[in-house]
C-alpha positions in Angstrom: 210.3 55.0 23.0 210.0 52.2 20.4 207.0 49.9 20.2 207.1 46.9 22.5 208.1 43.3 21.4 209.7 41.9 18.2 208.7 42.9 14.7 207.1 39.5 14.1 205.3 39.4 17.5 201.6 38.6 17.5 201.1 42.1 18.8 202.9 43.8 15.9 201.5 41.8 13.0 198.8 43.6 11.0 195.6 41.8 10.1 195.6 40.1 6.7 193.6 41.8 3.9 190.8 39.1 3.9 190.9 37.5 7.4 188.6 34.6 8.5 185.7 35.9 10.6 184.1 34.0 13.5 180.7 32.6 12.3 179.3 33.8 15.7 180.8 37.3 15.3 177.6 39.3 15.1 176.2 37.7 18.2 179.3 38.3 20.2 179.6 41.9 19.2 175.9 42.2 20.0 176.8 41.3 23.6 179.1 44.2 23.7 176.5 46.5 22.1 174.3 46.0 25.1 177.0 47.4 27.5 177.7 50.7 25.9 176.4 54.1 24.8 178.0 53.4 21.4 181.6 52.6 21.0 184.7 52.0 23.2 185.8 54.2 26.1 189.5 55.1 26.2 191.1 54.3 29.6 193.7 57.1 29.5 193.0 58.8 32.8 191.5 56.0 35.0 192.1 52.2 35.0 195.3 52.7 33.0 198.8 51.3 32.9 201.5 53.9 33.9 204.8 53.1 32.1 208.1 54.5 33.2 211.3 54.3 31.2 214.3 53.4 33.4 218.0 52.9 33.1 221.2 52.1 34.9 220.9 55.1 37.2 217.3 54.3 38.3 217.1 53.1 42.0 216.8 49.4 42.3 214.3 48.1 44.8 213.2 44.8 46.3 209.4 44.5 45.7 207.7 42.5 48.5 204.6 40.4 47.9 201.4 42.2 48.8 198.5 40.0 49.8 195.1 41.0 48.4 192.7 42.6 50.8 189.7 42.0 48.5 188.0 38.7 49.6 186.9 38.2 46.0 190.6 37.8 45.0 190.9 34.7 47.3 194.5 35.7 48.1 195.4 34.5 44.6 198.4 36.8 44.1 202.0 36.1 43.6 205.3 37.0 41.8 206.5 35.3 38.7 210.0 33.7 38.1 212.8 36.1 38.7 210.6 39.0 39.8 211.0 41.1 43.0 214.6 41.3 44.1 216.0 43.9 41.8 213.3 46.1 40.2 214.2 49.6 38.9 211.5 52.0 40.1 211.9 55.8 39.7 211.4 58.0 42.8 208.4 59.7 41.2 206.7 56.5 40.0 203.0 56.3 40.8 200.7 53.3 40.2 197.3 53.8 38.7 195.1 55.1 41.5 192.2 52.7 40.8 191.8 49.4 42.5 194.0 47.4 40.1 197.0 49.7 40.8 198.9 48.7 37.7 202.5 49.9 37.2 205.1 49.0 34.6 208.7 50.0 34.0 210.8 49.3 30.9 214.6 49.4 30.5 215.2 49.7 26.7 219.0 49.2 27.2 218.7 45.9 29.1 215.7 44.8 27.0 213.6 44.1 30.1 210.1 45.1 31.3 208.6 44.6 34.8 204.9 44.9 35.3 202.7 44.8 38.5 199.1 44.7 39.7 198.3 45.9 43.2 201.5 48.0 43.3 202.0 50.4 46.3 204.7 52.4 48.0 204.6 51.5 51.7 204.9 54.2 54.4 208.5 53.2 54.9 209.2 54.1 51.3 209.7 50.5 50.1 207.5 48.9 47.4 205.1 45.9 47.3 202.8 44.4 44.7 200.2 41.7 44.4 201.7 40.3 41.2 204.9 40.8 39.2 206.4 39.6 36.0 209.7 40.4 34.3 210.2 39.7 30.6 212.0 40.7 27.4 210.8 43.8 25.6 212.1 42.4 22.3 210.4 39.0 22.9 207.2 37.7 21.5 204.9 39.5 24.0 203.3 36.1 24.7 204.0 34.1 27.8 204.5 30.4 27.5 201.7 28.6 29.3 204.2 26.1 30.8 205.7 28.9 32.8 202.6 28.9 35.1 201.6 25.8 37.0 198.1 27.1 37.4 195.3 24.6 37.9 191.8 24.7 36.5 189.6 26.9 38.8 192.5 29.0 40.1 193.5 32.6 39.2 196.7 33.0 37.2 197.4 36.1 39.3 198.8 33.7 41.9 201.7 33.0 39.5 202.7 36.5 38.5 200.7 37.9 35.5 199.1 41.2 36.1 196.2 40.5 33.8 193.8 37.6 34.6 194.2 36.5 30.9 198.0 35.9 31.5 199.2 38.6 29.1 201.8 41.3 29.6 200.3 44.5 31.0 202.2 46.7 28.5 200.9 44.7 25.5 198.5 46.6 23.4 198.7 49.9 25.3 197.9 53.1 23.5 201.1 55.1 24.2 201.2 58.9 24.4 204.1 59.2 22.0 202.4 57.1 19.4 199.2 59.2 19.5 201.3 62.4 19.3 203.0 61.1 16.2 199.7 60.1 14.7 200.6 56.5 14.1 200.0 53.3 16.1 201.6 50.1 14.6 200.4 47.3 16.9 197.3 45.6 18.2 195.5 47.4 21.0 194.1 45.9 24.3 190.5 46.1 25.4 188.4 44.9 28.3 184.7 44.1 28.5 182.3 42.4 30.9 181.1 39.7 28.5 184.0 37.3 28.6 183.6 33.6 28.0 183.6 31.2 31.0 186.6 28.8 30.9 187.4 29.5 27.3 190.4 31.5 26.0 192.6 31.8 22.9 196.2 30.7 23.2 198.2 32.5 22.0 198.1 35.3 23.2 196.1 34.5 26.4 197.4 32.0 28.9 194.2 32.0 31.1 190.8 33.6 31.6 188.6 35.0 34.4 185.6 35.1 32.1 182.2 34.2 33.5 179.6 34.1 30.8 178.5 31.0 28.8 179.0 31.8 25.1 180.8 35.0 25.8 183.8 36.4 24.0 187.0 34.5 24.8 189.9 36.4 26.3 192.7 36.5 23.8 190.2 36.9 20.9 190.9 39.7 18.3 188.3 42.1 17.1 188.7 44.4 14.1 187.1 47.7 13.1 185.5 47.2 9.7 188.4 48.2 7.3 185.8 49.5 4.8 184.4 52.1 7.3 185.4 55.6 6.2 187.0 56.9 9.4 188.1 60.1 7.5 184.4 61.1 7.4 183.7 60.7 11.1 185.1 64.1 12.2 187.6 62.5 14.6 190.4 64.5 16.1 193.9 63.4 14.9 194.6 61.3 18.0 191.3 59.5 17.8 191.8 58.9 14.1 195.2 57.2 14.9 193.5 54.9 17.3 190.7 54.1 14.9 193.2 53.3 12.1 195.1 50.9 14.4 191.8 49.2 15.1 191.3 48.7 11.4 194.9 47.7 10.5 195.9 45.7 13.6 192.7 45.1 15.7 192.3 44.8 19.4 192.7 41.9 21.8 190.4 41.0 24.7 192.7 41.1 27.7 190.6 41.4 30.8 187.3 41.8 32.5 186.0 45.4 32.9 183.0 47.3 33.9 182.3 48.2 30.3 183.9 48.3 26.8 187.2 50.1 27.0 190.6 50.3 25.3 193.7 50.7 27.5 196.0 53.7 27.3 199.2 54.7 29.0 198.7 56.4 32.4 200.6 59.6 32.7 200.9 59.8 36.5 204.3 61.0 37.5 205.0 62.4 34.0 204.4 66.2 34.6 205.5 67.0 31.1 202.9 64.8 29.4 199.1 65.2 29.1 196.3 63.7 27.1 194.5 67.0 27.0 194.0 68.3 23.5 195.4 65.0 22.1 192.9 62.4 23.1 189.7 62.3 25.2 188.2 59.3 27.0 185.0 59.6 25.0 186.6 60.1 21.5 185.6 56.7 20.1 182.1 56.4 21.5 180.8 57.7 18.1 182.1 54.4 16.4 179.4 51.8 17.4 180.7 48.4 18.4 178.6 46.9 15.7 181.1 48.2 13.2 183.6 45.6 14.7 183.9 41.9 13.9 185.5 39.0 15.8 188.3 37.3 13.9 188.4 33.5 13.8 190.3 32.3 16.8 193.3 29.9 16.9 193.7 27.3 19.6 190.8 27.4 22.1 191.6 26.2 25.6 188.8 25.3 28.0 190.1 26.1 31.4 190.2 29.1 33.7 189.4 31.0 36.9 186.0 30.4 38.5 186.1 33.0 41.3 184.2 35.8 39.5 181.5 33.4 38.3 181.1 31.9 41.8 180.7 35.4 43.2 177.6 35.8 40.9 179.1 38.9 39.2 177.9 39.2 35.6 176.6 35.7 35.3 173.8 36.2 32.8 
């Protein structure tokens, strides 16, 4: 499977040799340092995005809208334009078992990807999801903000995106085949719980569910210090490949999470694949987050979801 999105996509462009750094970078990375035992966890076995490659013979299914049962979600769920009537989903597909229940399918022949949050197979065998988007695999990997008539204070989940930042779920994923090959040539995706309230970077983010004054904007890019000698850290080859991508391409703040974590491909429903011996969830904890820096952001937009902040979660 090739990497997602066009060669000149934001996600696939390496970081310049001497990038501009946010003047507030040390303070922002200090926020993350208070939420970790060192570096980033790797979400490869829990809180992942399972990805299934599909084709013309894959069963096509109508995916119904699933309303959120979590009161904190305020029933802000929905499907995006063109999603839901004709989605190819393999018989053995399984969403991530955690609460977000992400699921993505990609058709390389038709150049389309579908991603979902709150995906579930009903007892009658049919499928439903809380959100849903369909988009071009060879596109930019960035949704146009005009696509979503979201109003300040709402959740963008109501309009289809699976991530509260309004970014494709497959963007920035650490894919199994890339780690096995020892080379990742795109930006990665990370989550943290220190995201800025009503402040995000467009592109690549279209929205935010951040809740912290002076936090890290969703859509911001962080980079592992390119001068850090990762060869001397004793990393296994798979972890070395992830660390090298963090130096060459960086990682994008895509969502709220319970801690600092990078997103990997979930291998549920892929009996022939395993992360065992290739990559472990704790492999990057030895690289302290203070070795990272926040790159200077582009366009800052001051709007976003208020539900998490109003709930009192993480407001400090």
